[in-house]
N, C-alpha and C positions, 0 to 999 in steps of 0.2 A: 528534648527540643533545644536547639542551640540558643545560647544567650545572645541577645541583640547587643552589638557593640556600638558605642557612641563615641564620637570624636569631638574635639573642641579646637578652635583656632582663634587667634586674636583677629581684630579687624585688619591689621596690617598683613597678617598671614592670608586671610581670606582675599584681600585685594591682590596679593601676589598670585594666589591660585587662580583668581578670576583672569588675570592678565595672561598667565600661561595657557589657560583654556582658550582664551580669545585667539592667541597666536597660533595654537595648534589647529583649532577649528578653521581659521582663515586659510590654512594651507590645504584645505579640502574643498576644491572648486565645486564639487557636487552638492555642497551645503549652501542653500540659498539664504536660509535664516537659522539662527541658533539663539536660544534663550537659556540663561541660567535661572533656575527656579527652585522652589522648595525650601526646606529648613536650613540649608546652607546660608541663605540670605538673612537669617535671623541672628541674634546674638546668643542663641541657645546652642547646645550640643546638637550634632547632626549624625545620622547613620550613613548617609551617602550624599553625593552631589548629583542633583538632577539636571540633566541637559535635555532640552527639547529642540529637535532639528526639523526643518522643512527642507526636503531634498528636491533637487531638480527633477521635474516630472519624467525626463528621459530615463533616469536611473531606476524609476519604479518598475519598469518592464524588464530591465536587464539584470537585475541582481536579487538575491535572496535578502529581503529587507531585514528580517529578524537577525540573520547572520551578520549583516552589515552593522546593525546597531550594537550587537554584542562585540564585534571586532573594534568598533570605534570606542566603546566603553573600555575595553581592555587597553587600547592605546592611551586613552585619557588617564586611566588609573596609573599607568607607568609614568605619565607626565606629572601628575599631581600627588601621587602616593596616598590617595584616598579612594574608597569605592565610588564608582561612578555608574549611574543609570542613564542610558540614552533612550529617549522616547521619540517616535515619529509624530510629527504634527500633520502631515499630509492627510491622513485618514483618521485622525484622533477625534473623539467626541468633542462637541462644542464646549462643554464645561472645562475640559482639560486644556483646550486651545486658549480659552479665556484666561485660565490661571497662568499659562505660559506667558501670555502677553503682559501679565502683571510683573513678570520677572525682569531680568537685566538682559538687554540685547548684547549678544557676543558677536554675532555675524549678521550683516545685512548687506547683501550684494547689490540689491536694488531697492533703494529707500522708498520709491513710490509704490513698488509691489508690497513692501512690508506695511506701509500705511494703509493701502487698500485692503490687504488681507486682515489687518488688525481691525479696521472699521467694520468689515463684513462679519468678523468673528464676534465683535462686541454687539453689533446689531442682532445677530442670530441669538446670542446669549440673552440679551435684554428681551427679545421676543419670546424666548422659550422659558426663561427663569420663572416668571409668574405662574405658568402652567405647571412647571416642575414642582414649585412650592405648594400649589393647590393639590396636586396628586399626592405629594408626601403627606400633607395634612389629612387627606382622605384615608390614606393607608394607616396613619398613626391614630386616627380617631377611635377605633375600637380598643386600642391599647390604652388610650387615655381614659376611656369609659371604664375599662376593666380596673385600671389602677385606682381611679376615684372610688369605685365600689370596694376595692380591696382596702383602701385607706379608711373608708367609713366603717367597714367590718372590723378591721384591726383596731381602730381607735375605740370603737364601741366595746370590743373585748377587753382592751387595756383598761378602759374606764370601769367596766363591770368588775374587773379583778381587784381594783383598789378598794 
C-alpha cells in the first residue's frame, strides 16, 4: 500500500496558493461557485487541496463531468504544485454541500444565487441532521451494548485474576 504523503505550507504560502486558485478558477466561466475547503484551511499538514465547484447547469448535459473534474484538478495542480481534488456541488449530498459552504469562497459569479443556494443548503442540513444523528445512534446502540458487556466481562476477569 502506498504511503500517504503530507505537505505543509506557511500561512503566507497558503494565502498565495489561495490567490492563484481564485485567479485560475475565475478564468473558467462555466464555474458559477467555487469553494476552498478541507484540511488545507487548517494549520496542520494536508494531503491535497479540496475544491468544490458548482457548474453552470447547461454544462451538465454537454460534458463528461467526471472527466471535467479530473482535467480541472490537473490544471490546478500545475498552477499550485500540490495535489488537488475537485468535487461537484451540483449533485453532491447535503452534508458535503454544507461542509463546502463552511470553506472559503473562491468564485461567486452571482452573489444572490450563492446566498440563496447556501441558505437552502443550510436549511436542508439543519432539517436532516437531527434525523441523521438519531439514525446513527440507533445503528451504534448494539455496538455500545456489546462493548459495555465486554468491558464488564473483561473487568470481572481482570479483577478475578488479581
